[in-house]
C-alpha atoms as a printed R data frame, in Angstrom:
    type eleno elety resid chain resno       x       y       z
1   ATOM     1    CA   UNK     A     1   4.047   7.040   1.432
2   ATOM     2    CA   UNK     A     2   1.966   9.450   3.612
3   ATOM     3    CA   UNK     A     3  -0.619   7.982   5.952
4   ATOM     4    CA   UNK     A     4  -4.205   7.966   4.713
5   ATOM     5    CA   UNK     A     5  -7.181   8.779   6.932
6   ATOM     6    CA   UNK     A     6 -10.490  10.633   6.481
7   ATOM     7    CA   UNK     A     7  -9.917  14.310   5.737
8   ATOM     8    CA   UNK     A     8 -12.509  15.377   8.301
9   ATOM     9    CA   UNK     A     9 -10.178  14.138  11.081
10  ATOM    10    CA   UNK     A    10  -7.874  17.075  10.297
11  ATOM    11    CA   UNK     A    11 -10.584  19.397  11.580
12  ATOM    12    CA   UNK     A    12 -12.442  17.213  14.087
13  ATOM    13    CA   UNK     A    13 -10.759  14.003  15.293
14  ATOM    14    CA   UNK     A    14 -12.993  11.156  16.532
15  ATOM    15    CA   UNK     A    15 -14.267  11.539  20.094
16  ATOM    16    CA   UNK     A    16 -12.817   9.491  22.942
17  ATOM    17    CA   UNK     A    17 -14.525   6.187  23.685
18  ATOM    18    CA   UNK     A    18 -12.892   2.965  24.798
19  ATOM    19    CA   UNK     A    19  -9.644   4.535  23.575
20  ATOM    20    CA   UNK     A    20  -8.135   8.020  23.584
21  ATOM    21    CA   UNK     A    21  -8.943   9.292  20.095
22  ATOM    22    CA   UNK     A    22  -9.086  13.078  20.147
23  ATOM    23    CA   UNK     A    23  -5.689  14.142  21.533
24  ATOM    24    CA   UNK     A    24  -2.334  12.530  22.311
25  ATOM    25    CA   UNK     A    25  -1.783  12.322  26.116
26  ATOM    26    CA   UNK     A    26   1.001  14.488  27.528
27  ATOM    27    CA   UNK     A    27   2.861  11.420  28.791
28  ATOM    28    CA   UNK     A    28   2.831   9.915  25.285
29  ATOM    29    CA   UNK     A    29   4.147  13.167  23.792
30  ATOM    30    CA   UNK     A    30   7.014  12.934  26.284
31  ATOM    31    CA   UNK     A    31   7.853   9.391  25.188
32  ATOM    32    CA   UNK     A    32   7.791  10.352  21.522
33  ATOM    33    CA   UNK     A    33  10.198  13.216  22.274
34  ATOM    34    CA   UNK     A    34  12.482  10.772  24.107
35  ATOM    35    CA   UNK     A    35  12.561   8.626  20.971
36  ATOM    36    CA   UNK     A    36  13.774  11.617  18.951
37  ATOM    37    CA   UNK     A    37  16.629  12.188  21.403
38  ATOM    38    CA   UNK     A    38  17.797   8.576  20.996
39  ATOM    39    CA   UNK     A    39  17.912   8.636  17.208
40  ATOM    40    CA   UNK     A    40  21.304   8.779  15.545
41  ATOM    41    CA   UNK     A    41  22.102  11.546  13.102
42  ATOM    42    CA   UNK     A    42  25.608  12.206  11.782
43  ATOM    43    CA   UNK     A    43  24.800  15.913  11.696
44  ATOM    44    CA   UNK     A    44  24.128  16.019  15.439
45  ATOM    45    CA   UNK     A    45  21.171  16.416  17.797
46  ATOM    46    CA   UNK     A    46  20.319  19.933  16.653
47  ATOM    47    CA   UNK     A    47  19.827  18.727  13.083
48  ATOM    48    CA   UNK     A    48  17.526  15.918  14.272
49  ATOM    49    CA   UNK     A    49  15.449  18.328  16.343
50  ATOM    50    CA   UNK     A    50  15.066  20.613  13.332
51  ATOM    51    CA   UNK     A    51  14.065  17.671  11.140
52  ATOM    52    CA   UNK     A    52  11.171  16.684  13.412
53  ATOM    53    CA   UNK     A    53  10.249  20.298  14.117
54  ATOM    54    CA   UNK     A    54   9.745  20.888  10.387
55  ATOM    55    CA   UNK     A    55   7.257  17.994  10.265
56  ATOM    56    CA   UNK     A    56   5.363  19.383  13.254
57  ATOM    57    CA   UNK     A    57   4.844  22.776  11.648
58  ATOM    58    CA   UNK     A    58   8.038  24.640  12.468
59  ATOM    59    CA   UNK     A    59   8.825  27.143   9.710
60  ATOM    60    CA   UNK     A    60  12.353  28.397  10.460
61  ATOM    61    CA   UNK     A    61  15.598  27.203  12.036
62  ATOM    62    CA   UNK     A    62  15.948  27.913  15.749
63  ATOM    63    CA   UNK     A    63  18.827  30.097  16.958
64  ATOM    64    CA   UNK     A    64  20.387  27.365  19.131
65  ATOM    65    CA   UNK     A    65  20.067  23.681  19.958
66  ATOM    66    CA   UNK     A    66  18.276  24.426  23.229
67  ATOM    67    CA   UNK     A    67  15.814  26.687  21.422
68  ATOM    68    CA   UNK     A    68  15.338  23.992  18.770
69  ATOM    69    CA   UNK     A    69  14.320  21.552  21.501
70  ATOM    70    CA   UNK     A    70  12.013  24.101  23.132
71  ATOM    71    CA   UNK     A    71  10.433  25.012  19.781
72  ATOM    72    CA   UNK     A    72   9.988  21.348  18.870
73  ATOM    73    CA   UNK     A    73   8.248  20.574  22.158
74  ATOM    74    CA   UNK     A    74   5.913  23.554  21.656
75  ATOM    75    CA   UNK     A    75   5.086  22.315  18.153
76  ATOM    76    CA   UNK     A    76   4.506  18.773  19.370
77  ATOM    77    CA   UNK     A    77   2.301  19.945  22.253
78  ATOM    78    CA   UNK     A    78   0.227  21.980  19.816
79  ATOM    79    CA   UNK     A    79  -0.028  19.086  17.310
80  ATOM    80    CA   UNK     A    80  -1.038  16.701  20.115
81  ATOM    81    CA   UNK     A    81  -4.459  18.415  20.252
82  ATOM    82    CA   UNK     A    82  -5.292  16.428  17.116
83  ATOM    83    CA   UNK     A    83  -4.175  12.801  17.519
84  ATOM    84    CA   UNK     A    84  -4.335  11.682  13.859
85  ATOM    85    CA   UNK     A    85  -2.311  14.678  12.674
86  ATOM    86    CA   UNK     A    86   0.278  14.196  15.438
87  ATOM    87    CA   UNK     A    87   0.739  10.546  14.431
88  ATOM    88    CA   UNK     A    88   0.954  11.522  10.775
89  ATOM    89    CA   UNK     A    89   3.662  14.118  11.495
90  ATOM    90    CA   UNK     A    90   5.818  11.753  13.559
91  ATOM    91    CA   UNK     A    91   5.404   8.859  11.098
92  ATOM    92    CA   UNK     A    92   6.237  11.031   8.073
93  ATOM    93    CA   UNK     A    93   9.349  12.365   9.803
94  ATOM    94    CA   UNK     A    94  10.515   8.797  10.475
95  ATOM    95    CA   UNK     A    95   9.776   7.681   6.925
96  ATOM    96    CA   UNK     A    96  11.842  10.542   5.524
97  ATOM    97    CA   UNK     A    97  14.785   9.560   7.738
98  ATOM    98    CA   UNK     A    98  14.821   6.059   6.239
99  ATOM    99    CA   UNK     A    99  16.271   7.491   3.063
100 ATOM   100    CA   UNK     A   100  19.171   9.176   4.893
101 ATOM   101    CA   UNK     A   101  21.202   6.142   5.918
102 ATOM   102    CA   UNK     A   102  20.699   2.380   6.152
103 ATOM   103    CA   UNK     A   103  22.878   2.358   9.287
104 ATOM   104    CA   UNK     A   104  20.474   4.440  11.355
105 ATOM   105    CA   UNK     A   105  17.682   2.899  13.361
106 ATOM   106    CA   UNK     A   106  14.397   4.522  12.399
107 ATOM   107    CA   UNK     A   107  11.173   3.641  14.272
108 ATOM   108    CA   UNK     A   108   8.809   1.660  12.063
109 ATOM   109    CA   UNK     A   109   5.026   1.231  12.300
110 ATOM   110    CA   UNK     A   110   5.213  -1.598  14.856
111 ATOM   111    CA   UNK     A   111   7.503   0.470  17.107
112 ATOM   112    CA   UNK     A   112   5.181   3.483  16.974
113 ATOM   113    CA   UNK     A   113   2.100   1.309  17.440
114 ATOM   114    CA   UNK     A   114   3.589  -0.064  20.663
115 ATOM   115    CA   UNK     A   115   3.825   3.468  22.065
116 ATOM   116    CA   UNK     A   116   0.273   4.281  20.992
117 ATOM   117    CA   UNK     A   117  -1.036   1.085  22.588
118 ATOM   118    CA   UNK     A   118   0.900   1.751  25.809
119 ATOM   119    CA   UNK     A   119  -1.026   4.998  26.304
120 ATOM   120    CA   UNK     A   120  -4.361   3.592  25.061
121 ATOM   121    CA   UNK     A   121  -4.391   5.810  21.976
122 ATOM   122    CA   UNK     A   122  -7.088   4.589  19.613
123 ATOM   123    CA   UNK     A   123  -5.155   4.280  16.365
124 ATOM   124    CA   UNK     A   124  -2.947   1.750  14.676
125 ATOM   125    CA   UNK     A   125  -0.586   2.481  11.800
126 ATOM   126    CA   UNK     A   126  -1.087  -0.046   9.001
127 ATOM   127    CA   UNK     A   127   0.765   1.605   6.126
128 ATOM   128    CA   UNK     A   128  -0.494   3.341   4.145
129 ATOM   129    CA   UNK     A   129  -3.524   3.741   6.441
130 ATOM   130    CA   UNK     A   130  -4.141   5.024   9.950
131 ATOM   131    CA   UNK     A   131  -6.808   2.666  11.327
132 ATOM   132    CA   UNK     A   132  -9.126   3.521  14.245
133 ATOM   133    CA   UNK     A   133  -9.107   0.867  16.979
134 ATOM   134    CA   UNK     A   134 -12.417   2.144  18.377
135 ATOM   135    CA   UNK     A   135 -14.588   0.556  15.699
136 ATOM   136    CA   UNK     A   136 -12.904  -2.732  15.098
137 ATOM   137    CA   UNK     A   137 -10.097  -2.191  12.621
138 ATOM   138    CA   UNK     A   138 -10.205  -2.929   8.942
139 ATOM   139    CA   UNK     A   139 -13.281  -3.661   6.926
140 ATOM   140    CA   UNK     A   140 -13.583  -6.779   4.813
141 ATOM   141    CA   UNK     A   141 -11.996  -6.135   1.440
142 ATOM   142    CA   UNK     A   142 -14.313  -6.317  -1.567
143 ATOM   143    CA   UNK     A   143 -12.358  -7.575  -4.616
144 ATOM   144    CA   UNK     A   144 -12.285  -5.752  -7.913
145 ATOM   145    CA   UNK     A   145 -15.348  -6.671  -9.993
146 ATOM   146    CA   UNK     A   146 -14.769  -8.737 -13.104
147 ATOM   147    CA   UNK     A   147 -14.636  -7.240 -16.603
148 ATOM   148    CA   UNK     A   148 -18.215  -8.411 -17.115
149 ATOM   149    CA   UNK     A   149 -19.492  -5.405 -15.178
150 ATOM   150    CA   UNK     A   150 -19.543  -2.066 -16.959
151 ATOM   151    CA   UNK     A   151 -16.883   0.490 -16.071
152 ATOM   152    CA   UNK     A   152 -19.549   2.814 -14.695
153 ATOM   153    CA   UNK     A   153 -20.716   0.031 -12.353
154 ATOM   154    CA   UNK     A   154 -17.159  -0.427 -11.059
155 ATOM   155    CA   UNK     A   155 -16.870   3.288 -10.332
156 ATOM   156    CA   UNK     A   156 -20.183   3.212  -8.449
157 ATOM   157    CA   UNK     A   157 -18.998   0.228  -6.415
158 ATOM   158    CA   UNK     A   158 -15.671   1.800  -5.466
159 ATOM   159    CA   UNK     A   159 -17.209   5.189  -4.662
160 ATOM   160    CA   UNK     A   160 -19.908   3.737  -2.417
161 ATOM   161    CA   UNK     A   161 -17.514   1.404  -0.577
162 ATOM   162    CA   UNK     A   162 -15.193   4.308   0.114
163 ATOM   163    CA   UNK     A   163 -18.039   6.547   1.242
164 ATOM   164    CA   UNK     A   164 -19.375   3.921   3.668
165 ATOM   165    CA   UNK     A   165 -15.932   3.517   5.240
166 ATOM   166    CA   UNK     A   166 -15.541   7.289   5.582
167 ATOM   167    CA   UNK     A   167 -18.911   7.522   7.331
168 ATOM   168    CA   UNK     A   168 -17.905   4.759   9.757
169 ATOM   169    CA   UNK     A   169 -14.661   6.557  10.548
170 ATOM   170    CA   UNK     A   170 -16.598   9.756  11.204
171 ATOM   171    CA   UNK     A   171 -18.880   7.939  13.660
172 ATOM   172    CA   UNK     A   172 -21.947   8.283  11.410
173 ATOM   173    CA   UNK     A   173 -23.068   4.694  11.933
174 ATOM   174    CA   UNK     A   174 -26.570   4.794  10.471
175 ATOM   175    CA   UNK     A   175 -25.455   6.604   7.322
176 ATOM   176    CA   UNK     A   176 -22.569   4.137   6.834
177 ATOM   177    CA   UNK     A   177 -24.922   1.153   6.938
178 ATOM   178    CA   UNK     A   178 -27.442   2.951   4.749
179 ATOM   179    CA   UNK     A   179 -24.754   3.556   2.112
180 ATOM   180    CA   UNK     A   180 -23.559  -0.064   2.042
181 ATOM   181    CA   UNK     A   181 -27.136  -1.384   2.014
182 ATOM   182    CA   UNK     A   182 -27.852   0.840  -0.971
183 ATOM   183    CA   UNK     A   183 -24.813  -0.669  -2.683
184 ATOM   184    CA   UNK     A   184 -26.048  -4.211  -2.000
185 ATOM   185    CA   UNK     A   185 -29.381  -3.328  -3.630
186 ATOM   186    CA   UNK     A   186 -27.507  -1.782  -6.553
187 ATOM   187    CA   UNK     A   187 -25.308  -4.855  -7.062
188 ATOM   188    CA   UNK     A   188 -28.411  -7.075  -7.081
189 ATOM   189    CA   UNK     A   189 -29.642  -5.304 -10.225
190 ATOM   190    CA   UNK     A   190 -26.705  -6.865 -12.116
191 ATOM   191    CA   UNK     A   191 -28.670 -10.146 -11.975
192 ATOM   192    CA   UNK     A   192 -31.782  -8.625 -13.542
193 ATOM   193    CA   UNK     A   193 -32.627 -10.376 -16.810
194 ATOM   194    CA   UNK     A   194 -29.750 -12.848 -16.377
195 ATOM   195    CA   UNK     A   195 -30.294 -16.196 -18.076
196 ATOM   196    CA   UNK     A   196 -29.748 -19.197 -15.790
197 ATOM   197    CA   UNK     A   197 -30.243 -22.927 -16.244
198 ATOM   198    CA   UNK     A   198 -33.698 -22.472 -14.717
199 ATOM   199    CA   UNK     A   199 -34.681 -19.460 -16.799
200 ATOM   200    CA   UNK     A   200 -34.354 -15.700 -16.786
201 ATOM   201    CA   UNK     A   201 -34.149 -13.772 -13.506
202 ATOM   202    CA   UNK     A   202 -37.224 -11.550 -13.310
203 ATOM   203    CA   UNK     A   203 -38.027  -8.481 -11.237
204 ATOM   204    CA   UNK     A   204 -36.833  -4.893 -11.196
205 ATOM   205    CA   UNK     A   205 -36.186  -4.350  -7.483
206 ATOM   206    CA   UNK     A   206 -34.075  -5.974  -4.785
207 ATOM   207    CA   UNK     A   207 -36.669  -8.243  -3.137
208 ATOM   208    CA   UNK     A   208 -38.081  -9.507  -6.433
209 ATOM   209    CA   UNK     A   209 -34.669 -10.075  -8.010
210 ATOM   210    CA   UNK     A   210 -33.274 -11.892  -4.958
211 ATOM   211    CA   UNK     A   211 -36.465 -13.926  -4.505
212 ATOM   212    CA   UNK     A   212 -36.465 -15.103  -8.118
213 ATOM   213    CA   UNK     A   213 -32.743 -15.896  -7.997
214 ATOM   214    CA   UNK     A   214 -33.317 -18.024  -4.901
215 ATOM   215    CA   UNK     A   215 -36.118 -19.999  -6.551
216 ATOM   216    CA   UNK     A   216 -33.901 -20.771  -9.523
217 ATOM   217    CA   UNK     A   217 -31.088 -22.197  -7.374
218 ATOM   218    CA   UNK     A   218 -32.743 -24.476  -4.779
219 ATOM   219    CA   UNK     A   219 -30.487 -26.511  -2.523
220 ATOM   220    CA   UNK     A   220 -27.374 -24.482  -3.345
221 ATOM   221    CA   UNK     A   221 -25.042 -22.258  -1.356
222 ATOM   222    CA   UNK     A   222 -26.338 -19.335  -3.402
223 ATOM   223    CA   UNK     A   223 -29.883 -19.993  -2.188
224 ATOM   224    CA   UNK     A   224 -28.720 -20.084   1.448
225 ATOM   225    CA   UNK     A   225 -26.666 -16.900   1.125
226 ATOM   226    CA   UNK     A   226 -29.562 -15.101  -0.550
227 ATOM   227    CA   UNK     A   227 -31.788 -16.190   2.346
228 ATOM   228    CA   UNK     A   228 -29.323 -14.649   4.833
229 ATOM   229    CA   UNK     A   229 -29.118 -11.490   2.721
230 ATOM   230    CA   UNK     A   230 -32.902 -11.218   2.620
231 ATOM   231    CA   UNK     A   231 -33.201 -11.583   6.393
232 ATOM   232    CA   UNK     A   232 -30.491  -9.004   7.085
233 ATOM   233    CA   UNK     A   233 -31.987  -6.596   4.565
234 ATOM   234    CA   UNK     A   234 -35.427  -7.025   6.099
235 ATOM   235    CA   UNK     A   235 -34.139  -6.472   9.615
236 ATOM   236    CA   UNK     A   236 -32.221  -3.334   8.682
237 ATOM   237    CA   UNK     A   237 -35.155  -1.962   6.682
238 ATOM   238    CA   UNK     A   238 -37.750  -2.558   9.386
239 ATOM   239    CA   UNK     A   239 -38.672   0.321  11.741
240 ATOM   240    CA   UNK     A   240 -38.503  -2.176  14.612
241 ATOM   241    CA   UNK     A   241 -35.060  -3.369  13.432
242 ATOM   242    CA   UNK     A   242 -32.268  -1.182  12.164
243 ATOM   243    CA   UNK     A   243 -34.705   1.390  10.795
244 ATOM   244    CA   UNK     A   244 -32.380   2.180   7.897
245 ATOM   245    CA   UNK     A   245 -34.905   2.461   5.085
246 ATOM   246    CA   UNK     A   246 -38.350   3.163   6.526
247 ATOM   247    CA   UNK     A   247 -37.580   5.172   9.632
248 ATOM   248    CA   UNK     A   248 -36.995   3.889  13.151
249 ATOM   249    CA   UNK     A   249 -39.682   2.852  15.606
250 ATOM   250    CA   UNK     A   250 -39.077   5.211  18.526
251 ATOM   251    CA   UNK     A   251 -40.318   2.588  20.991
252 ATOM   252    CA   UNK     A   252 -38.793  -0.622  19.603
253 ATOM   253    CA   UNK     A   253 -36.183   0.367  17.019
254 ATOM   254    CA   UNK     A   254 -32.441  -0.180  17.312
255 ATOM   255    CA   UNK     A   255 -30.152   2.849  17.377
256 ATOM   256    CA   UNK     A   256 -27.033   1.419  15.714
257 ATOM   257    CA   UNK     A   257 -23.805   1.958  17.619
258 ATOM   258    CA   UNK     A   258 -20.347   1.910  15.910
259 ATOM   259    CA   UNK     A   259 -19.759  -1.756  16.738
260 ATOM   260    CA   UNK     A   260 -23.110  -2.851  15.278
261 ATOM   261    CA   UNK     A   261 -22.560  -0.650  12.233
262 ATOM   262    CA   UNK     A   262 -19.150  -2.224  11.643
263 ATOM   263    CA   UNK     A   263 -20.729  -5.687  11.878
264 ATOM   264    CA   UNK     A   264 -23.448  -4.911   9.332
265 ATOM   265    CA   UNK     A   265 -21.009  -3.175   7.002
266 ATOM   266    CA   UNK     A   266 -18.674  -6.170   7.081
267 ATOM   267    CA   UNK     A   267 -21.531  -8.634   6.557
268 ATOM   268    CA   UNK     A   268 -22.819  -6.644   3.620
269 ATOM   269    CA   UNK     A   269 -19.354  -6.278   2.099
270 ATOM   270    CA   UNK     A   270 -18.860 -10.045   2.302
271 ATOM   271    CA   UNK     A   271 -22.233 -10.624   0.626
272 ATOM   272    CA   UNK     A   272 -21.362  -8.149  -2.126
273 ATOM   273    CA   UNK     A   273 -18.047  -9.960  -2.686
274 ATOM   274    CA   UNK     A   274 -19.853 -13.280  -2.970
275 ATOM   275    CA   UNK     A   275 -22.495 -11.923  -5.357
276 ATOM   276    CA   UNK     A   276 -19.867 -10.414  -7.650
277 ATOM   277    CA   UNK     A   277 -18.146 -13.795  -7.987
278 ATOM   278    CA   UNK     A   278 -21.466 -15.609  -8.529
279 ATOM   279    CA   UNK     A   279 -22.516 -13.069 -11.146
280 ATOM   280    CA   UNK     A   280 -19.323 -13.742 -13.065
281 ATOM   281    CA   UNK     A   281 -19.805 -17.515 -12.767
282 ATOM   282    CA   UNK     A   282 -23.381 -17.351 -14.074
283 ATOM   283    CA   UNK     A   283 -22.228 -15.397 -17.112
284 ATOM   284    CA   UNK     A   284 -19.606 -17.954 -18.105
285 ATOM   285    CA   UNK     A   285 -20.611 -20.233 -20.988
286 ATOM   286    CA   UNK     A   286 -21.768 -23.622 -19.730
287 ATOM   287    CA   UNK     A   287 -19.924 -26.660 -21.061
């Protein structure tokens, strides 16, 4: 299965930060080419060079083995200007070889990741995804909502979660948090008008809905979680805090960096996961 990563990386890879993200270092390209030379192929070295060359953009067979090597290195050097695409090309070439023979050794994700880490390249292959190391790896997974939510609500949830992750990968921290915060507010509307043991949940908007839900569940985990959600939402909305909703205070506001954005996105995703489960539990008939 091909590696998945944000399409915008094909045109503009993430900028360098704590890791090398934009381009593959020349020394790493050399090590990857050494790996190709060590791979077994019953059709000979020339055939192996042509196989990898085709994945790095080569369009025709070279006139000799030495030219095949030279053409492959030129293709790899050119591909190295975009790190995600270089990794994708090498990984796909290896994956295709797996189907040729069970007797051949073919580098897997852990083998390739070791080379990337050796040269401080900021990506990790976690099939089927290429994950950026710069902003903390994977996001918390939000489970599929229960059948109690309408199909349109599920589509909204999935679309917004995906969009937030794309924005994080593109380095658009504020927009990523804004998207996931919007989704949290949207999920809260599922509780509007819900009948609980303490009465119907009132309110049309986030603060009113969450406040009423808290009052109806005193002394419970739900009340505590809703308190945390309210505080985070207030901080991110405030101009002197995250400045997500009402603009940022130019003197005292916080300009979210990728690490902070990843934290708030993960917190919000975990709260959304919890609320989806609680929503389902509150809808179940009481014994």
